N, C-alpha and C positions, 0 to 999 in steps of 0.2 A: 630126629628125636635124640634122648640120651636111651644107652642103653642100659639096663639092667646093671648090669654092674656099674658104670658110671654110677646110675644114680648114689648105688653103696660107696661107692671108695670116698671116701676124706680127704683132698686133696692136704688138706693143712697138714695132715699129717705127714706126709711123704718130703723128703730133703727138697730142694729149689738144687738145681744143679745150674740155673742163671736167668735171666730178669733184664725186660729190655721194654723198651714204648711199648711194643704188640702186644706181649704177656709174658707167660712165664713157663718154662719148659722143670718138670721133677720130673726125677727117679725113679721111678717104680718098685727096685729093687730085685726083677726079676727077668733082667737083664737090655731091660728096657723102659724107654722114656714117653711121656707123656707134655705135648707141646702143646701151651693149652693159649689159643690165641686172640686178643678182643677185637674184633671186628672193625670196635673206631678207634686204635690204637694211636695212630696217627695219621701224617700224610700218605694218602693214596687210598689198596681198596684193601680190605685186609683180605675178601672171601678169595680177589684176586690173586693176590700172594700165596696163600696155601695151596689154592688148584695149581700156581707154577709148582712152586715146590713140588710136591705131591708126581704132579707129567714127569719134570725132574727126576725124582729119583726113582720111576718107574723106567724110566730111559734108559737110567744108569745102573740100573735092579744086576745084570748081567755079566758089567763089566769087573774085572778082577785086577785091582789096581795095587801095584807092585811093591810099596812100603805102606801106604798109611788105607783109610776107608772111611767110605761113606755112612751114611743110616742105611738103614731097609727099610722101607714102608711098609707097613703092619695094617693099617687102619685108618681110616676118620671121618669123622664125622662132629653136627654143630649143635651146636645143645638147644632148649629153650630159654636162654638167658646172652643170645647173642655175644657164644663163642664156638669158634671151631676146635677143639681134637685133633690132634694129627698124633699117631702112637708110631711111633720108628726102632730101630734096635739102636741101644746104646752106644756108643766107640769108646775103647780104652784110650787112656791119656787124660789132662789135664791142660787147662785154660795156661797160661803165664800171662799172667800182665808184664803193660810196656817200662814200670815200676823195673822186673826183677831183671826182664831183655835188654834194660839201661844200661845196667853192672855188667854186662858180661863184660869175660877179658878178649884181647881183638881174636883170638884161637879159638872162641866160641861164636864168638858172633859170624868168623869164616863157616865154622860147618853148622847153623841154624839155617844162615844165609843162600849155600848151597844144599838143604834140605828145602827150605823155603822155594825154593825156585824152579826144582824137578822135579816139587809135589805140582807146582803152578803148569809148567810144560805139563804134563800128564795128562791133569786135569782139563788142561784147552784140548789136548787132543781127544778125549774123548768127549766134550762134548761140542765139539765140529761132528757128529755125527751122528750129532741129535737133529732129524730133522720134523718132527715135532711142531705145525703149526700155531699150535695154542703159546708154548715157548719163545719160539720163535722172532721176536717181536724187538722193538726200538725202544730204550730207556726213555721216556718221555719228559724234556728237559723241561719243556713250554708249562707238561700238564701240572710239571714239581708248584714250579711259580706260582701258578695259577693260582693252584690247588690251597697255597701258605694260606691266604687272606689274609694277609699282611698290607696295612698300608705303605708302603717303601717309601722311605722319603727319597728328597731330589737322587744326593750321593746316591742311594743305593739304587736307584733305576740310571743312572749314570753304569753302573758297573753293572747292570742285571745286559741291558741292552749291548755292553762289549763284549758281554762271553759269549751273549747267544750270538752275534754278528760271527763272536770268532767259528762259533759249536757248529755253527749252519754250515762252514765252510768242511767241513770234516768228509769223508769220505764216506758214504754210507756202510756198516760194517755187515758182516757177511759170515760172520762164526759168533759163538754163543762163551758168554763169558761168564764166573760166578754174580758176579755182581755187589757183594759187600761180603770183599774179599781180608780182611781187617784179622785182626791176632783174637779176637775175642769169639768168631768161626773157626778156629783153628788149632786144635791139639796136641801138646807135644809129648812125649818122653821123657828119662834123666836123663839120657844121650843126647837130648836137644833135638831127634828125629821126630817132622810130621808122622801122626799116627793117625788122624785123622782130621777131614774138613768137614764143616756144616754148614747150617743152615741157606737154602738154596730157593727162596723164597724174593730172591732179585735176582735171578737168572735172569739175560735180557739180551742183546746183542748188543755187541762193542769190541771194544781193543784188549789184548792183553796189554794195553798199561797202562787200563783203568782199575781193572786189581791189582796192578803194581802200586799203582799211584793210593789204593785203599792199604796196600798196609806199609808203604815210608809212609803215608799222612798220619800212618798208627804209630814207624816207629822209626821219627825220623834220625835216627841217632845208628839205625842199620842201613840208612837208604845207601853211603858211600859201596857196600859191601855185597848190596840185595842186585843194584848197577853194575857190578863186578862183576860176579856170580853170571846174571845175564847175559851179559860183553863179551864173557870168557866162552859161553856154550851157542848152539846151532843157532839162538834165538835170538841179535841184538837187539838192546834196547833204540824204540827210535823215537827221537828226539822231540820234536810235534808233537808226535802223540802221544805223548809222555806230559808233555808242558801241556797240552787242548785237556788233557785228562784231570789234568790241576788245575783247570781251572770249571769243569765243571763239577770237579767232585765240592770243590771252593765254596762255588755257586750254592749248590744243596746245601752246602751247612751253613749256611749266611742265611738260607730261607729255613733251615729249622733250627736257629737260636732264633731268628722273628718271632718263628711261628711256635716254638716250644713258651718263648717271653726268659729266653735265658736271663744272667746277670748281661751286664752290660759292658761291663771287661772281657765276656767272652765274645758275644757279638764284636768289639773291636777288635779280637783276635782273628776272628773269623774273613772282617771287614779287609787287614791285613793281609793276610794270607791270601785273598783272592787278590785284592791290588800285586802282589808281587808273584801269580802266579798270571794275571794277566800281563802283565809286562814282559816276561820270559816267552809266552805264547806269541807278542806282538815280535816281539824280535826275532822269532821263526815265523813267521807266516811267508815269507817268500819263498820258503822253500817248498819243493814239490812230496806230497804225498809218495810213499813205496809201502808198494803192496807185497809184503811176507806170504 
C-alpha cells in the first residue's frame, strides 16, 4: 500500500539522480533517495530484483568499508500502480561518464584503476560472507535468453548455442558478485577515488572476472590499466574466466539489443563483440580452471 507521506509527495518536483530501464532514482533532499522501480521494466522480474537488493543491503548493513560506502536500506513498499519504492541513504560522490574517463591522463588512469581494483576486491570480500540463500542464486543465462521473446535469426542461434556450450563448462561459482559493476553504479570524488557503489539488484553467484568485465566493457580505454592493477595485487585475473565472462556479458548484450529493438547498427556491434569473445574463449578453452 502507498503510505500517506508518499501519496502527498510529488515525485515530479524532486531532482532525478538517475534513470534506467527499470525506473528512476529521485533525490529527496534530506540525505535519502527514492528508487522507484517499474515491475515490468525490462527482461526479468522487477519484484525479485528489488527483494534481492534489499536482502543484500540488509546483509551488508553492519559492514564498514575502508574507503567507500554503500546505501543503507531505510524502507521499501509497493504502490498501487505496479511500482516498488525503495528508500535508501544517499552516498556522496558523482557518476563520471565513459567519455570523461576516456580523457584521463596515463597517471590518472593508473590512479583510478588502483581505486576501482581496491574497491571491487573489498566489496567481494564482504559479499563472500553473505549466507542468505535468497541471494545466493545463479545468474540464469538461459532464462534471460528465453525470456527475451525475440525470434533469433539462424546466425544468432549459432552464436547463442556456442556461448551456452562454453558457459556450461564453467565450474559452478560459490561466491557472490555485484552483478552489474559498471561505471553508472560507481560514485567517485574529484581525486578519482571510489566513494560509493550502488545498485545490488543483480547480485548473484559468479566470479570476480564477471564484475571486472562489466567494468572494462564500459571503459575499454582503462582495460589494460585495470588488468595490470589486478595482476600486480593478490588476485591476478584468470584469463579463461575473464574470456568466459566476456562471452556471458556480450550474449546478454545481444539479447537485450534484440529485446529493446535498438538500432541495427548497435545490434551489429553486439554481434561483433560476442564473436570476438567467443573466439578468445574458444582459444583458451583447453586451459584448466583454477580455484582461487
